[in-house]
N, CA, C and O atoms as a Tripos MOL2 file, in Angstrom:
@<TRIPOS>MOLECULE
protein
  192   191    48     0     0
PROTEIN
NO_CHARGES

@<TRIPOS>ATOM
      1 N         -79.0800   43.1410   83.9040 N.3       1 UNK1
      2 CA        -77.6830   43.1120   83.5100 C.3       1 UNK1
      3 C         -77.5260   43.6720   82.0940 C.2       1 UNK1
      4 O         -76.6330   44.4830   81.8510 O.2       1 UNK1
      5 N         -78.3730   43.2540   81.1660 N.am      2 UNK2
      6 CA        -78.3100   43.7580   79.8050 C.3       2 UNK2
      7 C         -78.6310   45.2370   79.7300 C.2       2 UNK2
      8 O         -78.0340   45.9740   78.9450 O.2       2 UNK2
      9 N         -79.5890   45.6720   80.5620 N.am      3 UNK3
     10 CA        -79.9630   47.0880   80.5860 C.3       3 UNK3
     11 C         -78.7990   47.9430   81.0830 C.2       3 UNK3
     12 O         -78.5370   49.0150   80.5360 O.2       3 UNK3
     13 N         -78.1050   47.4760   82.1120 N.am      4 UNK4
     14 CA        -76.9620   48.2120   82.6500 C.3       4 UNK4
     15 C         -75.8560   48.3120   81.6030 C.2       4 UNK4
     16 O         -75.2330   49.3630   81.4510 O.2       4 UNK4
     17 N         -75.6160   47.2260   80.8890 N.am      5 UNK5
     18 CA        -74.5870   47.2370   79.8450 C.3       5 UNK5
     19 C         -74.9650   48.2270   78.7410 C.2       5 UNK5
     20 O         -74.1080   48.9480   78.2280 O.2       5 UNK5
     21 N         -76.2270   48.2580   78.3850 N.am      6 UNK6
     22 CA        -76.7030   49.1910   77.3710 C.3       6 UNK6
     23 C         -76.4960   50.6330   77.7890 C.2       6 UNK6
     24 O         -76.1040   51.4710   76.9770 O.2       6 UNK6
     25 N         -76.7600   50.9230   79.0550 N.am      7 UNK7
     26 CA        -76.5400   52.2830   79.5590 C.3       7 UNK7
     27 C         -75.0690   52.6530   79.5160 C.2       7 UNK7
     28 O         -74.7140   53.7710   79.1410 O.2       7 UNK7
     29 N         -74.2090   51.7120   79.9020 N.am      8 UNK8
     30 CA        -72.7710   51.9710   79.8990 C.3       8 UNK8
     31 C         -72.2810   52.2180   78.4740 C.2       8 UNK8
     32 O         -71.4710   53.1150   78.2400 O.2       8 UNK8
     33 N         -72.7700   51.4290   77.5270 N.am      9 UNK9
     34 CA        -72.3830   51.6220   76.1270 C.3       9 UNK9
     35 C         -72.8780   52.9750   75.6230 C.2       9 UNK9
     36 O         -72.1870   53.6430   74.8540 O.2       9 UNK9
     37 N         -74.0590   53.3760   76.0500 N.am     10 UNK10
     38 CA        -74.5990   54.6830   75.6760 C.3      10 UNK10
     39 C         -73.7470   55.8120   76.2190 C.2      10 UNK10
     40 O         -73.5010   56.7970   75.5220 O.2      10 UNK10
     41 N         -73.2960   55.6790   77.4530 N.am     11 UNK11
     42 CA        -72.4140   56.7020   78.0470 C.3      11 UNK11
     43 C         -71.1050   56.7790   77.2800 C.2      11 UNK11
     44 O         -70.5890   57.8670   77.0220 O.2      11 UNK11
     45 N         -70.5730   55.6240   76.9180 N.am     12 UNK12
     46 CA        -69.3070   55.5630   76.1840 C.3      12 UNK12
     47 C         -69.4540   56.2650   74.8360 C.2      12 UNK12
     48 O         -68.5660   57.0090   74.4200 O.2      12 UNK12
     49 N         -70.5700   56.0290   74.1580 N.am     13 UNK13
     50 CA        -70.8180   56.6850   72.8650 C.3      13 UNK13
     51 C         -70.9180   58.1940   73.0450 C.2      13 UNK13
     52 O         -70.3820   58.9500   72.2350 O.2      13 UNK13
     53 N         -71.5970   58.6390   74.0970 N.am     14 UNK14
     54 CA        -71.7300   60.0730   74.3550 C.3      14 UNK14
     55 C         -70.3620   60.6990   74.6130 C.2      14 UNK14
     56 O         -70.0880   61.8030   74.1420 O.2      14 UNK14
     57 N         -69.5100   60.0070   75.3520 N.am     15 UNK15
     58 CA        -68.1640   60.5210   75.6180 C.3      15 UNK15
     59 C         -67.3560   60.6140   74.3300 C.2      15 UNK15
     60 O         -66.6020   61.5680   74.1340 O.2      15 UNK15
     61 N         -67.5100   59.6320   73.4570 N.am     16 UNK16
     62 CA        -66.7820   59.6520   72.1880 C.3      16 UNK16
     63 C         -67.2630   60.8050   71.3080 C.2      16 UNK16
     64 O         -66.4570   61.4650   70.6520 O.2      16 UNK16
     65 N         -68.5650   61.0450   71.2920 N.am     17 UNK17
     66 CA        -69.1020   62.1700   70.5230 C.3      17 UNK17
     67 C         -68.5680   63.4900   71.0740 C.2      17 UNK17
     68 O         -68.2100   64.3880   70.3120 O.2      17 UNK17
     69 N         -68.5160   63.6020   72.4020 N.am     18 UNK18
     70 CA        -67.9800   64.8030   73.0300 C.3      18 UNK18
     71 C         -66.5120   64.9820   72.6540 C.2      18 UNK18
     72 O         -66.0790   66.0930   72.3520 O.2      18 UNK18
     73 N         -65.7510   63.8960   72.6720 N.am     19 UNK19
     74 CA        -64.3290   63.9620   72.3330 C.3      19 UNK19
     75 C         -64.1330   64.4350   70.8970 C.2      19 UNK19
     76 O         -63.2350   65.2310   70.6230 O.2      19 UNK19
     77 N         -64.9660   63.9500   69.9810 N.am     20 UNK20
     78 CA        -64.8670   64.3770   68.5830 C.3      20 UNK20
     79 C         -65.1270   65.8760   68.4740 C.2      20 UNK20
     80 O         -64.3970   66.5790   67.7750 O.2      20 UNK20
     81 N         -66.1450   66.3670   69.1470 N.am     21 UNK21
     82 CA        -66.4550   67.8000   69.1150 C.3      21 UNK21
     83 C         -65.3080   68.6110   69.7040 C.2      21 UNK21
     84 O         -64.9720   69.6820   69.1980 O.2      21 UNK21
     85 N         -64.7130   68.1010   70.7690 N.am     22 UNK22
     86 CA        -63.5870   68.8030   71.3870 C.3      22 UNK22
     87 C         -62.4040   68.8630   70.4230 C.2      22 UNK22
     88 O         -61.7530   69.9000   70.3020 O.2      22 UNK22
     89 N         -62.1250   67.7470   69.7340 N.am     23 UNK23
     90 CA        -61.0270   67.7270   68.7570 C.3      23 UNK23
     91 C         -61.2820   68.7430   67.6490 C.2      23 UNK23
     92 O         -60.3740   69.4700   67.2450 O.2      23 UNK23
     93 N         -62.5170   68.7880   67.1600 N.am     24 UNK24
     94 CA        -62.8630   69.7160   66.0850 C.3      24 UNK24
     95 C         -62.7150   71.1710   66.5170 C.2      24 UNK24
     96 O         -62.5310   72.0600   65.6850 O.2      24 UNK24
     97 N         -62.7960   71.4050   67.8180 N.am     25 UNK25
     98 CA        -62.6380   72.7550   68.3500 C.3      25 UNK25
     99 C         -61.2070   73.0480   68.7860 C.2      25 UNK25
    100 O         -60.9440   74.0710   69.4170 O.2      25 UNK25
    101 N         -60.2870   72.1530   68.4490 N.am     26 UNK26
    102 CA        -58.8760   72.3980   68.7010 C.3      26 UNK26
    103 C         -58.3980   72.1300   70.1150 C.2      26 UNK26
    104 O         -57.3330   72.6060   70.5070 O.2      26 UNK26
    105 N         -59.1650   71.3780   70.8830 N.am     27 UNK27
    106 CA        -58.7620   71.0480   72.2550 C.3      27 UNK27
    107 C         -57.6370   70.0090   72.2010 C.2      27 UNK27
    108 O         -57.6830   69.0680   71.4090 O.2      27 UNK27
    109 N         -56.6480   70.1930   73.0400 N.am     28 UNK28
    110 CA        -55.5070   69.2710   73.1050 C.3      28 UNK28
    111 C         -55.9580   67.8800   73.5500 C.2      28 UNK28
    112 O         -56.8320   67.7540   74.4070 O.2      28 UNK28
    113 N         -55.3580   66.8330   72.9640 N.am     29 UNK29
    114 CA        -55.7380   65.4590   73.3320 C.3      29 UNK29
    115 C         -55.6610   65.1750   74.8350 C.2      29 UNK29
    116 O         -56.5280   64.4850   75.3700 O.2      29 UNK29
    117 N         -54.6520   65.6890   75.5160 N.am     30 UNK30
    118 CA        -54.5410   65.4250   76.9570 C.3      30 UNK30
    119 C         -55.7150   66.0270   77.7160 C.2      30 UNK30
    120 O         -56.1920   65.4400   78.6870 O.2      30 UNK30
    121 N         -56.1810   67.1830   77.2850 N.am     31 UNK31
    122 CA        -57.3500   67.7910   77.9250 C.3      31 UNK31
    123 C         -58.5880   66.9350   77.6940 C.2      31 UNK31
    124 O         -59.4330   66.8030   78.5800 O.2      31 UNK31
    125 N         -58.6930   66.3570   76.5030 N.am     32 UNK32
    126 CA        -59.8290   65.4840   76.2010 C.3      32 UNK32
    127 C         -59.7790   64.2450   77.0920 C.2      32 UNK32
    128 O         -60.8110   63.7980   77.5920 O.2      32 UNK32
    129 N         -58.5870   63.6920   77.2900 N.am     33 UNK33
    130 CA        -58.4120   62.5510   78.1970 C.3      33 UNK33
    131 C         -58.8750   62.9350   79.6010 C.2      33 UNK33
    132 O         -59.6150   62.1870   80.2400 O.2      33 UNK33
    133 N         -58.4410   64.0970   80.0760 N.am     34 UNK34
    134 CA        -58.7800   64.5430   81.4290 C.3      34 UNK34
    135 C         -60.2850   64.7230   81.6120 C.2      34 UNK34
    136 O         -60.8350   64.3640   82.6530 O.2      34 UNK34
    137 N         -60.9470   65.2790   80.5990 N.am     35 UNK35
    138 CA        -62.3720   65.5790   80.7160 C.3      35 UNK35
    139 C         -63.2400   64.3310   80.5320 C.2      35 UNK35
    140 O         -64.1890   64.1160   81.2850 O.2      35 UNK35
    141 N         -62.9120   63.5140   79.5330 N.am     36 UNK36
    142 CA        -63.7890   62.3890   79.1870 C.3      36 UNK36
    143 C         -63.4420   61.0850   79.8820 C.2      36 UNK36
    144 O         -64.3060   60.2280   80.0650 O.2      36 UNK36
    145 N         -62.1740   60.9270   80.2730 N.am     37 UNK37
    146 CA        -61.7470   59.6590   80.8460 C.3      37 UNK37
    147 C         -61.4040   58.6180   79.7900 C.2      37 UNK37
    148 O         -61.0230   57.4950   80.1220 O.2      37 UNK37
    149 N         -61.5390   58.9900   78.5080 N.am     38 UNK38
    150 CA        -61.1250   58.0850   77.4380 C.3      38 UNK38
    151 C         -59.6050   58.0170   77.4200 C.2      38 UNK38
    152 O         -58.9280   58.9140   77.9220 O.2      38 UNK38
    153 N         -59.0740   56.9490   76.8410 N.am     39 UNK39
    154 CA        -57.6220   56.8320   76.7350 C.3      39 UNK39
    155 C         -57.1320   57.5790   75.4960 C.2      39 UNK39
    156 O         -57.9140   57.9010   74.6020 O.2      39 UNK39
    157 N         -55.8250   57.8500   75.4570 N.am     40 UNK40
    158 CA        -55.2480   58.4970   74.2760 C.3      40 UNK40
    159 C         -55.4570   57.6370   73.0370 C.2      40 UNK40
    160 O         -55.6980   58.1630   71.9510 O.2      40 UNK40
    161 N         -55.3660   56.3220   73.1910 N.am     41 UNK41
    162 CA        -55.5850   55.4170   72.0590 C.3      41 UNK41
    163 C         -57.0170   55.5180   71.5370 C.2      41 UNK41
    164 O         -57.2420   55.5500   70.3270 O.2      41 UNK41
    165 N         -57.9810   55.5680   72.4530 N.am     42 UNK42
    166 CA        -59.3800   55.6960   72.0360 C.3      42 UNK42
    167 C         -59.5960   57.0050   71.2830 C.2      42 UNK42
    168 O         -60.3060   57.0410   70.2780 O.2      42 UNK42
    169 N         -58.9870   58.0680   71.7670 N.am     43 UNK43
    170 CA        -59.1240   59.3710   71.1160 C.3      43 UNK43
    171 C         -58.4540   59.3610   69.7490 C.2      43 UNK43
    172 O         -58.9860   59.9170   68.7890 O.2      43 UNK43
    173 N         -57.2920   58.7320   69.6620 N.am     44 UNK44
    174 CA        -56.5920   58.6430   68.3780 C.3      44 UNK44
    175 C         -57.4380   57.8880   67.3550 C.2      44 UNK44
    176 O         -57.4580   58.2560   66.1810 O.2      44 UNK44
    177 N         -58.1300   56.8480   67.7810 N.am     45 UNK45
    178 CA        -58.9770   56.0810   66.8650 C.3      45 UNK45
    179 C         -60.1390   56.9220   66.3530 C.2      45 UNK45
    180 O         -60.5940   56.7260   65.2260 O.2      45 UNK45
    181 N         -60.6170   57.8470   67.1600 N.am     46 UNK46
    182 CA        -61.7410   58.6890   66.7570 C.3      46 UNK46
    183 C         -61.3510   59.6660   65.6580 C.2      46 UNK46
    184 O         -62.1970   60.0910   64.8720 O.2      46 UNK46
    185 N         -60.0860   60.0190   65.6020 N.am     47 UNK47
    186 CA        -59.6520   61.0230   64.6320 C.3      47 UNK47
    187 C         -59.4380   60.4370   63.2430 C.2      47 UNK47
    188 O         -59.1160   61.1760   62.3120 O.2      47 UNK47
    189 N         -59.6070   59.1370   63.0810 N.am     48 UNK48
    190 CA        -59.4200   58.5050   61.7630 C.3      48 UNK48
    191 C         -60.7320   58.2500   61.0810 C.2      48 UNK48
    192 O         -60.7570   57.7260   59.9670 O.2      48 UNK48
@<TRIPOS>BOND
     1     1     2 1
     2     2     3 1
     3     3     4 2
     4     3     5 am
     5     5     6 1
     6     6     7 1
     7     7     8 2
     8     7     9 am
     9     9    10 1
    10    10    11 1
    11    11    12 2
    12    11    13 am
    13    13    14 1
    14    14    15 1
    15    15    16 2
    16    15    17 am
    17    17    18 1
    18    18    19 1
    19    19    20 2
    20    19    21 am
    21    21    22 1
    22    22    23 1
    23    23    24 2
    24    23    25 am
    25    25    26 1
    26    26    27 1
    27    27    28 2
    28    27    29 am
    29    29    30 1
    30    30    31 1
    31    31    32 2
    32    31    33 am
    33    33    34 1
    34    34    35 1
    35    35    36 2
    36    35    37 am
    37    37    38 1
    38    38    39 1
    39    39    40 2
    40    39    41 am
    41    41    42 1
    42    42    43 1
    43    43    44 2
    44    43    45 am
    45    45    46 1
    46    46    47 1
    47    47    48 2
    48    47    49 am
    49    49    50 1
    50    50    51 1
    51    51    52 2
    52    51    53 am
    53    53    54 1
    54    54    55 1
    55    55    56 2
    56    55    57 am
    57    57    58 1
    58    58    59 1
    59    59    60 2
    60    59    61 am
    61    61    62 1
    62    62    63 1
    63    63    64 2
    64    63    65 am
    65    65    66 1
    66    66    67 1
    67    67    68 2
    68    67    69 am
    69    69    70 1
    70    70    71 1
    71    71    72 2
    72    71    73 am
    73    73    74 1
    74    74    75 1
    75    75    76 2
    76    75    77 am
    77    77    78 1
    78    78    79 1
    79    79    80 2
    80    79    81 am
    81    81    82 1
    82    82    83 1
    83    83    84 2
    84    83    85 am
    85    85    86 1
    86    86    87 1
    87    87    88 2
    88    87    89 am
    89    89    90 1
    90    90    91 1
    91    91    92 2
    92    91    93 am
    93    93    94 1
    94    94    95 1
    95    95    96 2
    96    95    97 am
    97    97    98 1
    98    98    99 1
    99    99   100 2
   100    99   101 am
   101   101   102 1
   102   102   103 1
   103   103   104 2
   104   103   105 am
   105   105   106 1
   106   106   107 1
   107   107   108 2
   108   107   109 am
   109   109   110 1
   110   110   111 1
   111   111   112 2
   112   111   113 am
   113   113   114 1
   114   114   115 1
   115   115   116 2
   116   115   117 am
   117   117   118 1
   118   118   119 1
   119   119   120 2
   120   119   121 am
   121   121   122 1
   122   122   123 1
   123   123   124 2
   124   123   125 am
   125   125   126 1
   126   126   127 1
   127   127   128 2
   128   127   129 am
   129   129   130 1
   130   130   131 1
   131   131   132 2
   132   131   133 am
   133   133   134 1
   134   134   135 1
   135   135   136 2
   136   135   137 am
   137   137   138 1
   138   138   139 1
   139   139   140 2
   140   139   141 am
   141   141   142 1
   142   142   143 1
   143   143   144 2
   144   143   145 am
   145   145   146 1
   146   146   147 1
   147   147   148 2
   148   147   149 am
   149   149   150 1
   150   150   151 1
   151   151   152 2
   152   151   153 am
   153   153   154 1
   154   154   155 1
   155   155   156 2
   156   155   157 am
   157   157   158 1
   158   158   159 1
   159   159   160 2
   160   159   161 am
   161   161   162 1
   162   162   163 1
   163   163   164 2
   164   163   165 am
   165   165   166 1
   166   166   167 1
   167   167   168 2
   168   167   169 am
   169   169   170 1
   170   170   171 1
   171   171   172 2
   172   171   173 am
   173   173   174 1
   174   174   175 1
   175   175   176 2
   176   175   177 am
   177   177   178 1
   178   178   179 1
   179   179   180 2
   180   179   181 am
   181   181   182 1
   182   182   183 1
   183   183   184 2
   184   183   185 am
   185   185   186 1
   186   186   187 1
   187   187   188 2
   188   187   189 am
   189   189   190 1
   190   190   191 1
   191   191   192 2
@<TRIPOS>SUBSTRUCTURE
     1 UNK1         2 RESIDUE 1 A UNK
     2 UNK2         6 RESIDUE 1 A UNK
     3 UNK3        10 RESIDUE 1 A UNK
     4 UNK4        14 RESIDUE 1 A UNK
     5 UNK5        18 RESIDUE 1 A UNK
     6 UNK6        22 RESIDUE 1 A UNK
     7 UNK7        26 RESIDUE 1 A UNK
     8 UNK8        30 RESIDUE 1 A UNK
     9 UNK9        34 RESIDUE 1 A UNK
    10 UNK10       38 RESIDUE 1 A UNK
    11 UNK11       42 RESIDUE 1 A UNK
    12 UNK12       46 RESIDUE 1 A UNK
    13 UNK13       50 RESIDUE 1 A UNK
    14 UNK14       54 RESIDUE 1 A UNK
    15 UNK15       58 RESIDUE 1 A UNK
    16 UNK16       62 RESIDUE 1 A UNK
    17 UNK17       66 RESIDUE 1 A UNK
    18 UNK18       70 RESIDUE 1 A UNK
    19 UNK19       74 RESIDUE 1 A UNK
    20 UNK20       78 RESIDUE 1 A UNK
    21 UNK21       82 RESIDUE 1 A UNK
    22 UNK22       86 RESIDUE 1 A UNK
    23 UNK23       90 RESIDUE 1 A UNK
    24 UNK24       94 RESIDUE 1 A UNK
    25 UNK25       98 RESIDUE 1 A UNK
    26 UNK26      102 RESIDUE 1 A UNK
    27 UNK27      106 RESIDUE 1 A UNK
    28 UNK28      110 RESIDUE 1 A UNK
    29 UNK29      114 RESIDUE 1 A UNK
    30 UNK30      118 RESIDUE 1 A UNK
    31 UNK31      122 RESIDUE 1 A UNK
    32 UNK32      126 RESIDUE 1 A UNK
    33 UNK33      130 RESIDUE 1 A UNK
    34 UNK34      134 RESIDUE 1 A UNK
    35 UNK35      138 RESIDUE 1 A UNK
    36 UNK36      142 RESIDUE 1 A UNK
    37 UNK37      146 RESIDUE 1 A UNK
    38 UNK38      150 RESIDUE 1 A UNK
    39 UNK39      154 RESIDUE 1 A UNK
    40 UNK40      158 RESIDUE 1 A UNK
    41 UNK41      162 RESIDUE 1 A UNK
    42 UNK42      166 RESIDUE 1 A UNK
    43 UNK43      170 RESIDUE 1 A UNK
    44 UNK44      174 RESIDUE 1 A UNK
    45 UNK45      178 RESIDUE 1 A UNK
    46 UNK46      182 RESIDUE 1 A UNK
    47 UNK47      186 RESIDUE 1 A UNK
    48 UNK48      190 RESIDUE 1 A UNK
């Protein structure tokens, strides 16, 4: 159970890193939502 949670957290971190790179490359927030599955709120938090 702990191992599965760790993997899920790792995937979430990878998605957030991808979202940051996409933002830096000028990708629209909605496109980032579509590709990563993160919410607009999660993406907004990454930009601060």
